[in-house]
N, C-alpha and C positions, 0 to 999 in steps of 0.2 A: 774270696770270690769278688770279683769286679762285677758291677753293674754296667749294662751297655748304654748308650747315650739315649735310645728309646725308652728304656726303662725309667731312667731319671727323668726324661721330660714328661712322661705318664705320671711320674710320683709328684713332681712339681705340678702338673696340671690340676690333680685331684686336691693337693694341700690348697690351692689358689682358688678352687671353687669353693671349698669349705670356709676359707679366710672370706672370702668375697662374699658368702651369702650370711656369715655372722655379721660383717661390717654393714651391709646393706639393710638388713633387719633391724639395727639399731639406730637408724637413723630416723628422725621425727618426720612425718609426713609434710610438714611446711618447709623442710630443708629439702625434701627428695628431690622435687623438680629442678631447683636451681643446681644442685650438685650433680645431678645426672647430664644435664644439658651442658655443663661445663666438661664434664667428662667425655660426652660426647664428642665436643669440639675436639679435644686432645685425641680423639681417635683418628683425626687425620693423620697422625704420624704412622698408624696403621698401615694407611693406604701407600705412603711413601715404600715402608717396607714390603708391601704385597706387590708394587710395582717391579720392586728388585727382584723378588721370587719370579714373577710373573714373566721377566724379559730375559732369561737365560738363553743361550746359543741354540741348545736342542730341545726340542719337545719332550717333556717328562711329567711324572706326577706333581713336581713341583709347580710347573706352568698352570696345571689346571687348578690346584690350590692356591696358586696366587692369583689366580684370575676371580676363583670364588671370594677370596679374601678382599680384592678388591671392590666386587660386588657388595658385599656384606657390609665393609667398613662405610662405603660411600651412603649406604641406606643408614647407616647409624648416624654418619656426620649430619646427612640432610634431617633426619627425624629429630635430631637434637636441635637443630636450628630453627626447626618448625615450632617445636615443643617451646623453646626460649621466647620465639616472637609471638606466640599466642599467650604465654605467662606475661609478657611485657605489655602486651595490648589490654590484659585486665587491668592493670595500673594506670594506664594512659588517660587522657583526657577523654569524657564522653564526648560524642559529636552529634 
């Protein structure tokens, strides 16, 4: 019996959720903000992939999901930079 691509994708997604949850809960609070802001910056790669999915020739569900991914990844990247900026201002010179 072979598994279809959708079932394999769901399987990988569920496993990655469990692994991600376990990794995030093991990070000490003092390291959480710098690590997450760096990870959010890497999320810019998601924007490039989402643009590729959103700009296919014919309108389809992939276009809608790609557009949604562009929007959410952009929010993630901007939020990551805002958190990093706020964190760095905490350690800067007092005015």
